[in-house]
VOKE-697882 format. One record per residue (C-alpha): residue in three letters; z, y, x. Coordinates in steps of 0.25 Angstrom, whole numbers. Example, Ala and Ser with C-alpha at 12.3 -4.5 7.8 and 13.67 -1.06 7.14 Angstrom:
VOKE-697882
+------+-------+-------+-------+
: rest :    zz :    yy :    xx :
+------+-------+-------+-------+
:  ala :    31 :   -18 :    49 :
:  ser :    29 :    -4 :    55 :
+------+-------+-------+-------+
//
This chain:
VOKE-697882
+------+-------+-------+-------+
: rest :    zz :    yy :    xx :
+------+-------+-------+-------+
:  met :   307 :   159 :  -110 :
:  lys :   309 :   149 :   -99 :
:  lys :   318 :   159 :   -92 :
:  thr :   326 :   162 :  -105 :
:  his :   328 :   147 :  -107 :
:  ser :   332 :   145 :   -93 :
:  cys :   343 :   156 :   -94 :
:  leu :   348 :   150 :  -107 :
:  ala :   349 :   136 :  -101 :
:  ile :   356 :   141 :   -89 :
:  ala :   366 :   149 :   -97 :
:  leu :   368 :   137 :  -106 :
:  ser :   371 :   129 :   -94 :
:  leu :   381 :   138 :   -88 :
:  ala :   388 :   139 :  -102 :
:  leu :   389 :   124 :  -103 :
:  ser :   394 :   124 :   -89 :
:  ala :   405 :   134 :   -91 :
:  cys :   409 :   127 :  -104 :
:  gly :   411 :   114 :   -96 :
:  gly :   398 :   108 :  -101 :
:  asp :   395 :    99 :  -113 :
:  gly :   399 :   110 :  -122 :
:  ala :   414 :   111 :  -116 :
:  thr :   421 :   123 :  -120 :
:  ala :   423 :   133 :  -108 :
:  pro :   438 :   136 :  -104 :
:  thr :   444 :   149 :  -109 :
:  asp :   452 :   158 :  -101 :
:  ser :   464 :   153 :  -108 :
:  asp :   461 :   138 :  -104 :
:  gln :   458 :   142 :   -90 :
:  asp :   472 :   150 :   -89 :
:  thr :   479 :   137 :   -95 :
:  arg :   472 :   128 :   -85 :
:  arg :   476 :   137 :   -73 :
:  ile :   491 :   137 :   -78 :
:  asp :   490 :   122 :   -80 :
:  gln :   485 :   121 :   -65 :
:  arg :   496 :   130 :   -60 :
:  ala :   508 :   125 :   -68 :
:  asn :   515 :   112 :   -70 :
:  pro :   527 :   107 :   -78 :
:  pro :   540 :   111 :   -70 :
:  gly :   548 :   101 :   -62 :
:  ala :   560 :    94 :   -66 :
:  pro :   574 :   102 :   -67 :
:  thr :   584 :    98 :   -57 :
:  ala :   599 :    97 :   -55 :
:  leu :   601 :    92 :   -70 :
:  val :   616 :    92 :   -74 :
:  ala :   620 :    87 :   -88 :
:  thr :   633 :    92 :   -95 :
:  ala :   637 :    84 :  -107 :
:  gly :   642 :    91 :  -120 :
:  asn :   645 :    87 :  -134 :
:  ala :   632 :    81 :  -139 :
:  gly :   624 :    88 :  -129 :
:  val :   621 :    90 :  -114 :
:  ser :   619 :   102 :  -105 :
:  leu :   608 :   100 :   -94 :
:  ala :   609 :   110 :   -82 :
:  phe :   598 :   109 :   -72 :
:  ala :   590 :   117 :   -61 :
:  ala :   576 :   122 :   -64 :
:  pro :   565 :   114 :   -58 :
:  ala :   561 :   117 :   -44 :
:  asn :   546 :   118 :   -49 :
:  asp :   542 :   125 :   -62 :
:  gly :   528 :   120 :   -61 :
:  gly :   522 :   133 :   -59 :
:  ser :   526 :   139 :   -72 :
:  pro :   540 :   145 :   -76 :
:  ile :   549 :   135 :   -83 :
:  thr :   551 :   138 :   -98 :
:  gly :   562 :   129 :  -102 :
:  tyr :   569 :   116 :  -100 :
:  val :   570 :   103 :  -109 :
:  ala :   582 :    94 :  -108 :
:  ser :   582 :    80 :  -113 :
:  cys :   593 :    70 :  -115 :
:  ser :   590 :    55 :  -119 :
:  ala :   599 :    43 :  -123 :
:  ala :   595 :    31 :  -131 :
:  gly :   581 :    35 :  -134 :
:  leu :   585 :    49 :  -140 :
:  thr :   582 :    62 :  -133 :
:  arg :   588 :    76 :  -135 :
:  thr :   582 :    88 :  -129 :
:  gly :   586 :   103 :  -126 :
:  ser :   579 :   114 :  -120 :
:  gly :   582 :   128 :  -113 :
:  val :   576 :   138 :  -103 :
:  ser :   586 :   135 :   -92 :
:  ser :   597 :   126 :   -88 :
:  pro :   605 :   121 :   -94 :
:  val :   599 :   114 :  -106 :
:  thr :   607 :   108 :  -118 :
:  val :   603 :    95 :  -125 :
:  thr :   611 :    93 :  -138 :
:  gly :   612 :    83 :  -149 :
:  leu :   616 :    72 :  -140 :
:  ser :   626 :    61 :  -143 :
:  asn :   640 :    61 :  -136 :
:  gly :   643 :    49 :  -128 :
:  val :   628 :    46 :  -125 :
:  ala :   623 :    46 :  -111 :
:  tyr :   610 :    55 :  -111 :
:  ser :   599 :    56 :  -100 :
:  cys :   595 :    71 :   -99 :
:  ser :   585 :    78 :   -91 :
:  val :   578 :    92 :   -91 :
:  ala :   564 :    96 :   -90 :
:  ala :   558 :   110 :   -87 :
:  thr :   546 :   116 :   -95 :
:  asn :   535 :   126 :   -91 :
:  ala :   522 :   131 :   -97 :
:  ser :   516 :   118 :   -92 :
:  gly :   525 :   109 :   -98 :
:  thr :   538 :   101 :   -96 :
:  gly :   541 :    96 :   -82 :
:  ala :   548 :    83 :   -77 :
:  ala :   562 :    81 :   -82 :
:  ser :   574 :    82 :   -73 :
:  asn :   582 :    70 :   -68 :
:  ala :   590 :    65 :   -80 :
:  val :   605 :    65 :   -81 :
:  ser :   614 :    57 :   -89 :
:  val :   624 :    64 :   -98 :
:  thr :   633 :    60 :  -110 :
:  pro :   637 :    71 :  -121 :
:  arg :   651 :    71 :  -125 :
:  ala :   660 :    77 :  -135 :
:  gly :   672 :    85 :  -131 :
:  pro :   674 :    97 :  -121 :
:  val :   661 :   102 :  -114 :
:  phe :   660 :   108 :  -100 :
:  gly :   658 :   122 :  -104 :
:  leu :   656 :   136 :   -97 :
:  thr :   660 :   149 :  -103 :
:  ser :   661 :   164 :   -98 :
:  pro :   668 :   176 :  -103 :
:  val :   656 :   184 :  -101 :
:  gly :   647 :   177 :  -112 :
:  ile :   645 :   165 :  -121 :
:  glu :   633 :   156 :  -120 :
:  gly :   620 :   163 :  -122 :
:  gly :   627 :   177 :  -121 :
:  thr :   624 :   189 :  -112 :
:  leu :   629 :   189 :   -98 :
:  pro :   636 :   203 :   -97 :
:  thr :   630 :   213 :   -87 :
:  asp :   642 :   213 :   -78 :
:  tyr :   638 :   199 :   -73 :
:  thr :   624 :   204 :   -70 :
:  cys :   618 :   213 :   -60 :
:  asp :   618 :   224 :   -70 :
:  gly :   633 :   224 :   -69 :
:  ala :   644 :   220 :   -59 :
:  gly :   637 :   206 :   -57 :
:  ser :   649 :   198 :   -59 :
:  ser :   649 :   183 :   -60 :
:  pro :   655 :   179 :   -74 :
:  ala :   667 :   172 :   -77 :
:  leu :   665 :   158 :   -81 :
:  ala :   674 :   147 :   -87 :
:  trp :   671 :   132 :   -89 :
:  ser :   679 :   120 :   -95 :
:  asn :   678 :   105 :   -98 :
:  ala :   672 :   102 :   -84 :
:  pro :   668 :    87 :   -83 :
:  ala :   678 :    77 :   -77 :
:  gly :   676 :    75 :   -62 :
:  thr :   672 :    90 :   -59 :
:  arg :   675 :    93 :   -45 :
:  glu :   670 :   107 :   -44 :
:  phe :   660 :   116 :   -51 :
:  ala :   647 :   124 :   -48 :
:  leu :   641 :   135 :   -55 :
:  leu :   627 :   140 :   -57 :
:  met :   622 :   152 :   -64 :
:  thr :   607 :   151 :   -67 :
:  thr :   595 :   159 :   -74 :
:  arg :   580 :   157 :   -75 :
:  pro :   573 :   169 :   -71 :
:  gly :   560 :   166 :   -79 :
:  asp :   552 :   159 :   -68 :
:  gly :   558 :   145 :   -72 :
:  ser :   567 :   145 :   -60 :
:  thr :   583 :   144 :   -60 :
:  lys :   590 :   156 :   -54 :
:  tyr :   604 :   155 :   -49 :
:  asn :   614 :   167 :   -51 :
:  trp :   627 :   160 :   -47 :
:  val :   629 :   148 :   -39 :
:  leu :   644 :   143 :   -37 :
:  his :   649 :   129 :   -32 :
:  gly :   663 :   124 :   -27 :
:  ile :   670 :   128 :   -40 :
:  ser :   683 :   121 :   -41 :
:  ala :   684 :   110 :   -52 :
:  gly :   697 :   117 :   -55 :
:  arg :   690 :   130 :   -60 :
:  thr :   687 :   132 :   -74 :
:  gly :   679 :   145 :   -72 :
:  leu :   675 :   157 :   -63 :
:  ala :   681 :   171 :   -64 :
:  arg :   671 :   184 :   -65 :
:  asp :   666 :   186 :   -51 :
:  ala :   672 :   173 :   -46 :
:  phe :   676 :   173 :   -32 :
:  gly :   680 :   162 :   -23 :
:  ala :   679 :   151 :   -34 :
:  ala :   667 :   144 :   -29 :
:  ile :   656 :   143 :   -18 :
:  pro :   645 :   153 :   -22 :
:  gly :   630 :   150 :   -20 :
:  val :   618 :   159 :   -19 :
:  gly :   610 :   162 :   -32 :
:  ser :   595 :   164 :   -33 :
:  asp :   597 :   179 :   -29 :
:  gly :   605 :   175 :   -16 :
:  pro :   608 :   176 :    -5 :
:  met :   623 :   180 :    -8 :
:  pro :   631 :   169 :   -14 :
:  gly :   638 :   173 :   -27 :
:  tyr :   634 :   177 :   -42 :
:  gln :   621 :   184 :   -43 :
:  ala :   622 :   192 :   -55 :
:  pro :   610 :   191 :   -65 :
:  cys :   600 :   202 :   -61 :
:  ser :   586 :   197 :   -67 :
:  ala :   574 :   206 :   -63 :
:  gly :   566 :   201 :   -75 :
:  pro :   568 :   205 :   -90 :
:  gly :   573 :   197 :  -101 :
:  thr :   586 :   189 :  -104 :
:  lys :   590 :   179 :   -93 :
:  thr :   600 :   167 :   -95 :
:  tyr :   610 :   165 :   -85 :
:  thr :   617 :   151 :   -85 :
:  phe :   630 :   148 :   -79 :
:  thr :   632 :   133 :   -76 :
:  val :   645 :   127 :   -71 :
:  tyr :   644 :   113 :   -65 :
:  ala :   655 :   103 :   -64 :
:  leu :   653 :    95 :   -51 :
:  ser :   658 :    81 :   -47 :
:  asp :   658 :    86 :   -32 :
:  ser :   655 :    97 :   -23 :
:  pro :   640 :    99 :   -21 :
:  ala :   634 :    97 :    -8 :
:  leu :   626 :   110 :    -4 :
:  ala :   617 :   110 :     8 :
:  thr :   618 :   126 :    10 :
:  gly :   619 :   126 :    25 :
:  gly :   632 :   135 :    23 :
:  gly :   626 :   144 :    14 :
:  ala :   627 :   146 :    -1 :
:  ala :   621 :   136 :   -11 :
:  ser :   609 :   141 :   -20 :
:  gly :   609 :   138 :   -35 :
:  glu :   598 :   128 :   -33 :
:  ala :   606 :   120 :   -22 :
:  leu :   619 :   120 :   -30 :
:  ala :   612 :   115 :   -43 :
:  gln :   606 :   104 :   -35 :
:  ala :   619 :   100 :   -28 :
:  ile :   627 :   100 :   -40 :
:  ala :   618 :    92 :   -49 :
:  pro :   623 :    78 :   -45 :
:  leu :   637 :    83 :   -46 :
:  thr :   637 :    89 :   -59 :
:  leu :   646 :    83 :   -70 :
:  gly :   643 :    94 :   -80 :
:  ser :   639 :   108 :   -82 :
:  ala :   642 :   120 :   -91 :
:  ser :   634 :   132 :   -93 :
:  leu :   634 :   146 :   -99 :
:  ser :   621 :   155 :  -101 :
:  leu :   622 :   170 :  -103 :
:  val :   610 :   179 :  -104 :
:  tyr :   607 :   193 :   -98 :
:  thr :   595 :   203 :   -99 :
:  arg :   592 :   214 :   -89 :
:  ser :   583 :   226 :   -91 :
:  ala :   577 :   236 :   -81 :
:  ala :   588 :   245 :   -85 :
:  ser :   599 :   236 :   -81 :
:  ser :   610 :   242 :   -72 :
:  gly :   606 :   232 :   -60 :
:  ser :   592 :   237 :   -60 :
:  ser :   596 :   252 :   -58 :
:  ser :   590 :   259 :   -46 :
:  ala :   604 :   262 :   -41 :
:  cys :   608 :   247 :   -42 :
:  val :   595 :   243 :   -36 :
:  ala :   597 :   252 :   -24 :
:  ile :   610 :   246 :   -21 :
:  arg :   605 :   232 :   -23 :
:  asn :   593 :   234 :   -14 :
:  ser :   602 :   239 :    -3 :
:  thr :   609 :   226 :    -2 :
:  leu :   596 :   219 :     0 :
:  ala :   595 :   225 :    14 :
:  ser :   608 :   217 :    19 :
:  thr :   606 :   206 :    28 :
:  thr :   621 :   203 :    30 :
:  gly :   625 :   199 :    16 :
:  leu :   620 :   203 :     2 :
:  ala :   628 :   210 :    -9 :
:  thr :   625 :   209 :   -24 :
:  val :   622 :   222 :   -32 :
:  asn :   624 :   223 :   -47 :
:  cys :   625 :   236 :   -55 :
:  asp :   630 :   242 :   -68 :
:  ser :   627 :   256 :   -71 :
:  thr :   637 :   262 :   -62 :
:  tyr :   639 :   253 :   -50 :
:  ala :   632 :   243 :   -41 :
:  tyr :   641 :   231 :   -39 :
:  leu :   639 :   227 :   -24 :
:  gly :   644 :   214 :   -22 :
:  ser :   646 :   204 :   -11 :
:  ser :   656 :   194 :    -4 :
:  gly :   659 :   205 :     6 :
:  leu :   654 :   197 :    17 :
:  ala :   643 :   200 :    27 :
:  thr :   633 :   189 :    33 :
:  his :   633 :   196 :    46 :
:  val :   644 :   193 :    57 :
:  met :   658 :   197 :    52 :
:  met :   670 :   200 :    61 :
:  asp :   663 :   198 :    74 :
:  gly :   668 :   208 :    85 :
:  ile :   681 :   213 :    79 :
:  thr :   691 :   216 :    89 :
:  ala :   703 :   220 :    80 :
:  thr :   707 :   212 :    68 :
:  asn :   717 :   208 :    58 :
:  leu :   710 :   194 :    56 :
:  gln :   705 :   196 :    42 :
:  val :   692 :   188 :    39 :
:  pro :   680 :   191 :    30 :
:  val :   680 :   183 :    17 :
:  glu :   672 :   184 :     4 :
:  gln :   676 :   195 :    -5 :
:  asn :   673 :   196 :   -20 :
:  phe :   664 :   208 :   -21 :
:  arg :   656 :   203 :   -32 :
:  gly :   654 :   207 :   -47 :
:  gln :   665 :   216 :   -52 :
:  asn :   671 :   216 :   -38 :
:  ala :   658 :   221 :   -31 :
:  trp :   658 :   235 :   -25 :
:  lys :   654 :   245 :   -36 :
:  ile :   644 :   255 :   -30 :
:  pro :   641 :   267 :   -39 :
:  leu :   626 :   267 :   -43 :
:  his :   626 :   282 :   -45 :
:  pro :   635 :   288 :   -34 :
:  ala :   639 :   303 :   -35 :
:  ile :   645 :   312 :   -25 :
:  ala :   660 :   314 :   -28 :
:  ala :   667 :   328 :   -28 :
:  thr :   676 :   323 :   -18 :
:  pro :   674 :   311 :    -8 :
:  thr :   682 :   299 :    -9 :
:  pro :   690 :   295 :     4 :
:  val :   690 :   281 :     8 :
:  val :   702 :   275 :    16 :
:  asp :   702 :   260 :    14 :
:  gly :   692 :   250 :     9 :
:  pro :   677 :   250 :     6 :
:  val :   669 :   262 :     5 :
:  gly :   656 :   255 :     2 :
:  val :   648 :   241 :     3 :
:  ala :   637 :   237 :    13 :
:  ile :   625 :   231 :     7 :
:  asn :   629 :   217 :    11 :
:  gly :   641 :   219 :     2 :
:  val :   652 :   221 :    13 :
:  pro :   661 :   233 :    10 :
:  ile :   661 :   245 :    19 :
:  phe :   675 :   251 :    22 :
:  asn :   679 :   264 :    28 :
:  pro :   681 :   263 :    44 :
:  cys :   696 :   264 :    43 :
:  lys :   707 :   253 :    43 :
:  gln :   714 :   250 :    30 :
:  gly :   724 :   261 :    27 :
:  gly :   716 :   272 :    33 :
:  cys :   709 :   278 :    45 :
:  gln :   722 :   281 :    51 :
:  asn :   723 :   266 :    54 :
:  gly :   710 :   266 :    62 :
:  asp :   695 :   264 :    62 :
:  thr :   692 :   249 :    60 :
:  lys :   679 :   250 :    69 :
:  val :   687 :   257 :    80 :
:  leu :   698 :   247 :    80 :
:  gly :   688 :   236 :    82 :
:  glu :   691 :   229 :    68 :
:  leu :   676 :   229 :    64 :
:  asp :   666 :   218 :    68 :
:  val :   652 :   220 :    74 :
:  cys :   647 :   223 :    60 :
:  asn :   658 :   234 :    57 :
:  gly :   665 :   225 :    47 :
:  his :   678 :   216 :    47 :
:  ala :   687 :   209 :    37 :
:  gly :   697 :   217 :    30 :
:  arg :   711 :   214 :    24 :
:  ala :   705 :   207 :    12 :
:  asp :   697 :   198 :    22 :
:  asp :   685 :   206 :    17 :
:  tyr :   674 :   210 :    26 :
:  his :   669 :   225 :    27 :
:  tyr :   663 :   235 :    35 :
:  his :   670 :   248 :    41 :
:  ala :   658 :   254 :    48 :
:  ala :   643 :   253 :    48 :
:  pro :   639 :   238 :    44 :
:  thr :   631 :   236 :    56 :
:  cys :   628 :   222 :    54 :
:  leu :   622 :   224 :    40 :
:  met :   614 :   236 :    46 :
:  ala :   608 :   227 :    57 :
:  gly :   600 :   220 :    46 :
:  lys :   590 :   231 :    45 :
:  pro :   584 :   242 :    54 :
:  ala :   594 :   253 :    57 :
:  asp :   585 :   263 :    49 :
:  tyr :   585 :   255 :    37 :
:  trp :   599 :   259 :    34 :
:  asp :   595 :   274 :    34 :
:  thr :   588 :   272 :    20 :
:  his :   595 :   259 :    15 :
:  pro :   610 :   258 :    12 :
:  leu :   618 :   249 :    20 :
:  gly :   630 :   250 :    10 :
:  trp :   635 :   258 :    -2 :
:  ala :   647 :   267 :    -3 :
:  leu :   657 :   265 :   -14 :
:  asp :   652 :   278 :   -20 :
:  gly :   638 :   273 :   -22 :
:  phe :   631 :   280 :   -10 :
:  ala :   624 :   272 :     0 :
:  ile :   628 :   270 :    15 :
:  phe :   616 :   270 :    25 :
:  gly :   615 :   269 :    40 :
:  tyr :   616 :   279 :    51 :
:  arg :   605 :   288 :    47 :
:  asn :   599 :   295 :    35 :
:  ala :   587 :   291 :    27 :
:  asp :   578 :   300 :    36 :
:  gly :   583 :   293 :    49 :
:  thr :   592 :   304 :    54 :
:  val :   607 :   301 :    57 :
:  ala :   615 :   302 :    45 :
:  pro :   625 :   314 :    45 :
:  arg :   639 :   311 :    39 :
:  asp :   646 :   322 :    31 :
:  ser :   660 :   325 :    33 :
:  leu :   664 :   320 :    19 :
:  cys :   661 :   305 :    18 :
:  gly :   651 :   302 :    30 :
:  gly :   638 :   302 :    22 :
:  asn :   628 :   313 :    19 :
:  thr :   619 :   317 :     7 :
:  ser :   605 :   315 :    14 :
:  ala :   594 :   309 :     6 :
:  val :   595 :   293 :     5 :
:  val :   586 :   282 :     0 :
:  asn :   590 :   269 :    -7 :
:  ala :   603 :   275 :   -11 :
:  pro :   609 :   286 :   -20 :
:  ala :   607 :   301 :   -16 :
:  gly :   618 :   310 :   -14 :
:  tyr :   626 :   304 :    -2 :
:  ser :   625 :   292 :     8 :
:  tyr :   634 :   287 :    19 :
:  his :   629 :   283 :    33 :
:  val :   635 :   274 :    43 :
:  thr :   639 :   279 :    57 :
:  asp :   646 :   273 :    69 :
:  ala :   657 :   283 :    68 :
:  ser :   669 :   283 :    59 :
:  pro :   669 :   283 :    47 :
:  tyr :   656 :   274 :    49 :
:  val :   652 :   273 :    35 :
:  leu :   659 :   284 :    26 :
:  ser :   673 :   291 :    25 :
:  cys :   673 :   293 :    10 :
:  leu :   665 :   292 :    -3 :
:  arg :   656 :   304 :    -6 :
:  gly :   653 :   299 :   -20 :
:  thr :   661 :   294 :   -32 :
:  pro :   667 :   281 :   -27 :
:  ser :   666 :   267 :   -34 :
:  pro :   678 :   262 :   -41 :
:  asp :   678 :   252 :   -29 :
:  leu :   684 :   262 :   -20 :
:  ala :   697 :   263 :   -27 :
:  asn :   697 :   249 :   -31 :
:  gln :   693 :   242 :   -18 :
:  gly :   706 :   235 :   -17 :
:  ala :   703 :   227 :   -29 :
:  lys :   691 :   221 :   -22 :
:  tyr :   699 :   216 :   -10 :
:  arg :   710 :   205 :   -11 :
:  pro :   716 :   202 :     2 :
:  met :   720 :   187 :     3 :
:  arg :   729 :   189 :    15 :
:  gln :   736 :   199 :    23 :
:  pro :   730 :   203 :    37 :
:  pro :   734 :   192 :    46 :
:  val :   737 :   201 :    58 :
:  thr :   737 :   215 :    62 :
:  pro :   724 :   219 :    68 :
:  phe :   723 :   215 :    83 :
:  pro :   713 :   214 :    94 :
:  val :   703 :   202 :    95 :
:  thr :   690 :   198 :   102 :
:  gly :   679 :   189 :    98 :
:  met :   681 :   189 :    83 :
:  gly :   670 :   183 :    75 :
:  leu :   668 :   176 :    62 :
:  ser :   660 :   163 :    60 :
:  thr :   658 :   151 :    51 :
:  asp :   663 :   137 :    56 :
:  pro :   651 :   128 :    53 :
:  gly :   660 :   116 :    52 :
:  asp :   668 :   120 :    40 :
:  gly :   663 :   134 :    35 :
:  tyr :   675 :   142 :    39 :
:  gln :   674 :   156 :    43 :
:  val :   680 :   158 :    57 :
:  leu :   685 :   171 :    62 :
:  gln :   687 :   169 :    77 :
:  phe :   694 :   179 :    87 :
:  thr :   701 :   180 :   100 :
:  ser :   714 :   188 :   102 :
:  ala :   719 :   192 :   116 :
:  arg :   733 :   193 :   111 :
:  ser :   743 :   186 :   102 :
:  phe :   743 :   190 :    87 :
:  thr :   751 :   186 :    75 :
:  thr :   744 :   182 :    61 :
:  thr :   750 :   180 :    47 :
:  glu :   744 :   171 :    36 :
:  thr :   753 :   176 :    24 :
:  gly :   761 :   188 :    30 :
:  ala :   774 :   179 :    30 :
:  asp :   770 :   171 :    42 :
:  ser :   764 :   174 :    56 :
:  tyr :   757 :   166 :    67 :
:  ala :   757 :   170 :    82 :
:  asn :   743 :   169 :    89 :
:  pro :   742 :   169 :   104 :
:  pro :   729 :   175 :   111 :
:  gly :   717 :   167 :   108 :
:  thr :   705 :   164 :    99 :
:  tyr :   708 :   162 :    84 :
:  arg :   700 :   158 :    72 :
:  ile :   702 :   161 :    57 :
:  arg :   695 :   151 :    49 :
:  tyr :   693 :   153 :    34 :
:  arg :   684 :   147 :    22 :
:  pro :   684 :   149 :     7 :
:  val :   691 :   139 :    -1 :
:  thr :   683 :   133 :   -13 :
:  gly :   684 :   122 :   -24 :
:  ser :   696 :   115 :   -27 :
:  ala :   704 :   120 :   -15 :
:  leu :   701 :   135 :   -20 :
:  ser :   707 :   131 :   -34 :
:  thr :   719 :   125 :   -27 :
:  leu :   722 :   138 :   -19 :
:  leu :   719 :   147 :   -31 :
:  ala :   729 :   139 :   -39 :
:  leu :   741 :   143 :   -30 :
:  pro :   750 :   155 :   -35 :
:  gln :   747 :   163 :   -22 :
:  his :   732 :   163 :   -25 :
:  asn :   733 :   167 :   -40 :
:  gly :   722 :   177 :   -44 :
:  lys :   714 :   173 :   -31 :
:  ser :   700 :   167 :   -31 :
:  ala :   695 :   164 :   -17 :
:  cys :   702 :   157 :    -5 :
:  trp :   700 :   155 :    10 :
:  asn :   706 :   144 :    19 :
:  phe :   710 :   151 :    32 :
:  gln :   712 :   143 :    46 :
:  phe :   718 :   149 :    59 :
:  thr :   715 :   143 :    72 :
:  asn :   714 :   147 :    87 :
:  gly :   702 :   145 :    95 :
:  ser :   705 :   130 :    97 :
:  gly :   705 :   128 :    82 :
:  ala :   721 :   126 :    81 :
:  ala :   727 :   132 :    69 :
:  thr :   735 :   145 :    72 :
:  gln :   741 :   146 :    58 :
:  pro :   741 :   138 :    45 :
:  pro :   728 :   138 :    37 :
:  ile :   729 :   146 :    24 :
:  ala :   721 :   149 :    12 :
:  tyr :   719 :   164 :     7 :
:  cys :   714 :   168 :    -6 :
:  leu :   709 :   180 :   -13 :
+------+-------+-------+-------+
//
């Protein structure tokens, strides 16, 4: 009996201990889970970069998400506006949040706070705003109304175009505009799809696939500046908000010469913002979306191997739209020994102007010959041309004539950069055998362009048709493939598959802004660099003989033997608007200032602006 009583006493003692003693209730699993959550999560930090835009009896509050979500996803935002002891509130799941029911002509102090599962966090710094009757700073788009659906063409399941936008009734004192396109991916953060600044105060909108109108920044999916078409990897409907900010001055951005991020621009414009206007559109992706197809993913994945510039890839059911600025990040123009003094400038190969690569290539009954222009696009977004000079191979081989740089590229008559032979500087970014099994580019018939060898490591034979073969390939469509060589035609001589419409319409992608300034002539020491003092690109070369150049075709400038520099830089802001307003630039959207000097810095011909 003593033993039994002892066991009961011990059991009772343990039970009381487990219950916390004194008859306390033992914590349940649910209570323990709650305590663990409470220990891990806190209310979120304060939103930043708050900007208030006055409306008629209301105010719109735009802001950046807190840097700290407290360890739990942000679930929403609460905005408060107070005056004379009266407070009005509004709520939303992302920026901006609207507060209504305010009195016009009364100054309100407004702030925003974020909420998560642990509660509401600290409020942002307050801003003062006075609602007013009359015209309100507004933003619209022909692609959809507030709360409507973003059409597929403006996502990665279509061409990936940036949408046209229009704004009106900007606040007095506006010196320039900035634009941010944002979404919330579901983890409480803010993601940036489009970052633009330096938009002239004279502008009232942007065209589809806007080119040259502003200074592009880098979105959250970087690193290439420009519009990043929505391509959510997660299910469900996402909201994309376009916000135009009217600024009292140009933002100071410490980018080190690079492109600004969305976060950096949002912080920089906050104290300069006179008002903002927003438009929100929604889009829902599914696993069967065009941009998720295996053919599209293969092309998109191939571009990720580039270390010399990154192209964008968006897809509908027929084509991959391979887009870029047309410029490489490797050295350009170095080592050319014969030139017509064209220079490489950014091209508008984005959205509906991107290169259409067939997703389902098929062998054509008859190969398509190629004479001038592009035959494909490298994975860094630089077009690949056939080896011949413009007008046909009877005019010569660009490589043999010394017109190509050390990377087998040069600037063409549209001041565009392109390759005429194997893109050796691109290929140097990976071991040589990598290109046996991974495309370095895509031909305009949808078949891949590989390195010097087949997938099994043997030297790739080239048929007598187009310079490719039917050997088995990986990471690309079966049926045919092209391989680079060091002998002409270097990449391919014709298209074996049914060509993209871009082959016939390639001229529409190029808009020469000036005539060739000189007939090709021999030079030495050519190289392209950036002047750290003013940001101008500088093409320098030396000529052992006299040569004559022209700016307009109706003038000429004699140049004695010596060293020369062509300096050029994009025009932005109000200066760009002024240039584009001139009759000779009607229908153009981008301009560059050009300067011409000798090796001592003295001008050799007048400065001029060229536009395209």
